[in-house]
C-alpha positions in Angstrom: 271.4 -15.9 32.6 270.8 -18.7 30.1 272.2 -22.2 30.7 273.4 -23.8 27.5 272.6 -27.3 27.4 274.3 -30.3 26.0 272.2 -33.6 25.3 271.5 -35.5 28.5 272.1 -32.7 30.9 269.7 -31.6 33.8 268.8 -28.3 35.1 267.1 -27.7 38.3 263.7 -25.2 37.9 264.3 -23.9 41.5 264.7 -19.5 41.0 268.6 -18.9 42.7 266.4 -17.3 45.5 265.2 -20.3 46.2 261.7 -20.6 45.5 260.2 -22.4 42.5 259.3 -20.9 39.2 255.7 -21.4 38.3 255.1 -20.9 35.2 257.5 -21.9 32.2 257.3 -21.9 28.4 258.9 -24.6 26.1 259.6 -22.9 23.0 260.9 -24.4 20.1 262.1 -22.8 16.4 263.5 -23.9 13.1 263.9 -23.1 9.9 264.2 -24.8 6.5 268.1 -25.3 5.5 268.5 -24.0 1.9 269.1 -27.1 -0.9 271.6 -26.5 -3.8 269.5 -26.6 -7.0 269.8 -26.3 -10.9 269.2 -22.8 -10.3 270.5 -21.5 -7.0 269.6 -22.2 -3.4 266.1 -22.4 -2.5 263.8 -23.7 1.0 261.2 -25.7 1.2 258.6 -24.9 3.9 258.6 -27.5 6.9 255.9 -28.2 9.0 257.6 -29.1 12.7 255.2 -29.6 15.4 255.1 -29.9 19.2 253.5 -31.7 21.7 254.1 -32.1 25.5 252.7 -35.8 26.6 251.7 -35.7 30.1 252.6 -39.0 32.6 251.6 -40.1 35.6 253.9 -43.0 36.9 255.4 -43.8 33.2 251.8 -44.0 32.0 250.8 -41.1 29.1 247.4 -39.5 30.6 247.3 -36.2 28.5 248.9 -34.7 25.4 249.2 -31.0 24.1 249.5 -30.8 20.4 247.6 -28.8 17.6 244.7 -31.0 17.1 244.4 -30.4 21.4 245.8 -27.2 22.1 245.1 -27.0 26.2 245.4 -29.9 29.0 242.3 -31.1 30.2 243.5 -29.7 33.6 244.2 -26.2 31.9 247.7 -26.5 32.7 249.6 -27.0 29.5 248.6 -24.9 26.4 249.8 -25.1 22.9 249.9 -21.0 21.9 249.4 -22.7 18.5 250.7 -24.4 15.0 253.0 -22.8 12.9 253.0 -24.8 9.6 256.6 -23.0 7.7 259.0 -22.2 10.7 261.7 -19.5 10.7 258.8 -16.8 11.4 260.7 -15.9 14.4 264.3 -15.5 12.6 265.1 -17.1 16.1 262.7 -16.7 18.2 259.5 -19.8 19.1 257.8 -21.2 15.6 255.4 -23.0 18.2 255.3 -22.7 22.2 253.7 -24.2 25.0 253.0 -23.0 28.3 253.3 -25.1 31.5 251.8 -23.9 34.5 253.9 -25.6 36.8 251.6 -24.8 40.1 248.4 -26.4 38.2 250.0 -29.5 37.1 248.2 -32.0 39.0 250.5 -33.8 41.9 249.7 -36.8 40.1 251.4 -35.6 36.9 255.2 -36.8 37.5 256.6 -35.7 34.1 256.0 -34.1 30.9 257.5 -34.9 27.9 258.4 -32.0 24.7 258.6 -34.1 21.4 258.8 -32.1 18.0 258.3 -33.9 14.9 258.1 -33.4 11.4 254.1 -33.8 10.2 255.1 -33.8 6.4 257.9 -36.0 6.8 260.8 -34.0 5.6 263.6 -35.5 7.7 265.7 -33.0 10.1 268.5 -32.5 6.9 266.1 -30.1 5.7 266.3 -28.3 9.2 268.6 -26.2 10.1 268.7 -23.9 13.8 266.5 -26.2 15.4 266.4 -25.5 19.4 264.4 -25.7 22.3 264.5 -23.5 25.0 262.8 -22.8 28.6 261.5 -19.7 29.5 260.4 -17.9 33.0 256.6 -17.2 32.0 256.7 -14.3 34.7 259.7 -12.2 33.5 260.7 -13.8 30.0 264.0 -14.6 31.1 265.5 -17.5 28.8 266.4 -19.7 31.5 267.8 -23.0 29.3 268.7 -23.3 25.8 269.2 -26.8 23.9 270.2 -26.4 20.0 269.8 -29.2 18.3 273.5 -30.0 16.6 273.5 -31.4 13.0 270.0 -32.9 11.0 269.8 -36.1 10.2 267.8 -38.5 8.3 265.1 -39.1 10.8 261.6 -37.3 11.4 261.1 -36.3 15.6 263.4 -35.6 18.2 262.3 -36.1 21.3 263.5 -32.6 22.7 263.5 -31.9 26.4 261.7 -33.2 29.6 260.6 -31.5 32.7 260.2 -33.9 36.0 259.5 -33.9 39.8 262.1 -34.3 42.2 260.8 -33.4 45.5 259.0 -30.0 45.9 260.2 -29.2 42.8 260.9 -29.5 39.1 263.8 -30.6 36.8 264.6 -29.8 33.0 266.7 -32.2 31.6 267.4 -32.5 27.9 267.2 -35.0 25.7 267.8 -34.6 22.4 267.0 -38.1 20.6 266.3 -38.5 17.2 263.3 -40.7 16.4 261.1 -40.9 13.7 257.6 -40.8 13.5 254.4 -37.5 12.3 252.7 -37.2 15.0 252.9 -38.0 18.9 251.3 -41.4 19.0 254.4 -42.1 16.5 256.7 -41.6 18.9 255.3 -43.1 22.0 257.8 -46.3 21.7 260.9 -44.0 21.7 259.1 -41.6 24.7 259.1 -44.6 26.8 262.8 -45.4 27.6 263.5 -41.8 28.2 261.2 -41.8 31.3 
């Protein structure tokens, strides 16, 4: 059963039977919002990019994004760059797979971001979401839907972080500005 998350809400990634999730997919989806023009409505392609920044003791140690598709240790993998969005019609446009059982013990947080590489703002985006899926069975565990667009070019979407022997996901939804994950680092550090 999917948990529809609100900003700031955290959920445990422990299974109902007491076991731990071993592999999850953070899926991101979006569509270009129609714009009214002289000749009716039209949409413009929007290139949003998903990234996962891996932290150890609040220090960035690795990143997975469209130019570095697999973490150095192989535990996190980006499925590839989608340049237009909306292809999945409600499904994932970009996805990052995390093998939680292989994440090195010194990595304590993974922050997921989405940014507009082409510089368009979220006012031009609709139906944007991130969702967490159990990769072992395809079950959607949690979904966070972005409410309303704004005059910003990025979002710090969510993070997964170690809690005791397991992991927890927290929906963040913090607006930011930047075309790449590097531009977002000042906005990421306060949520660690």
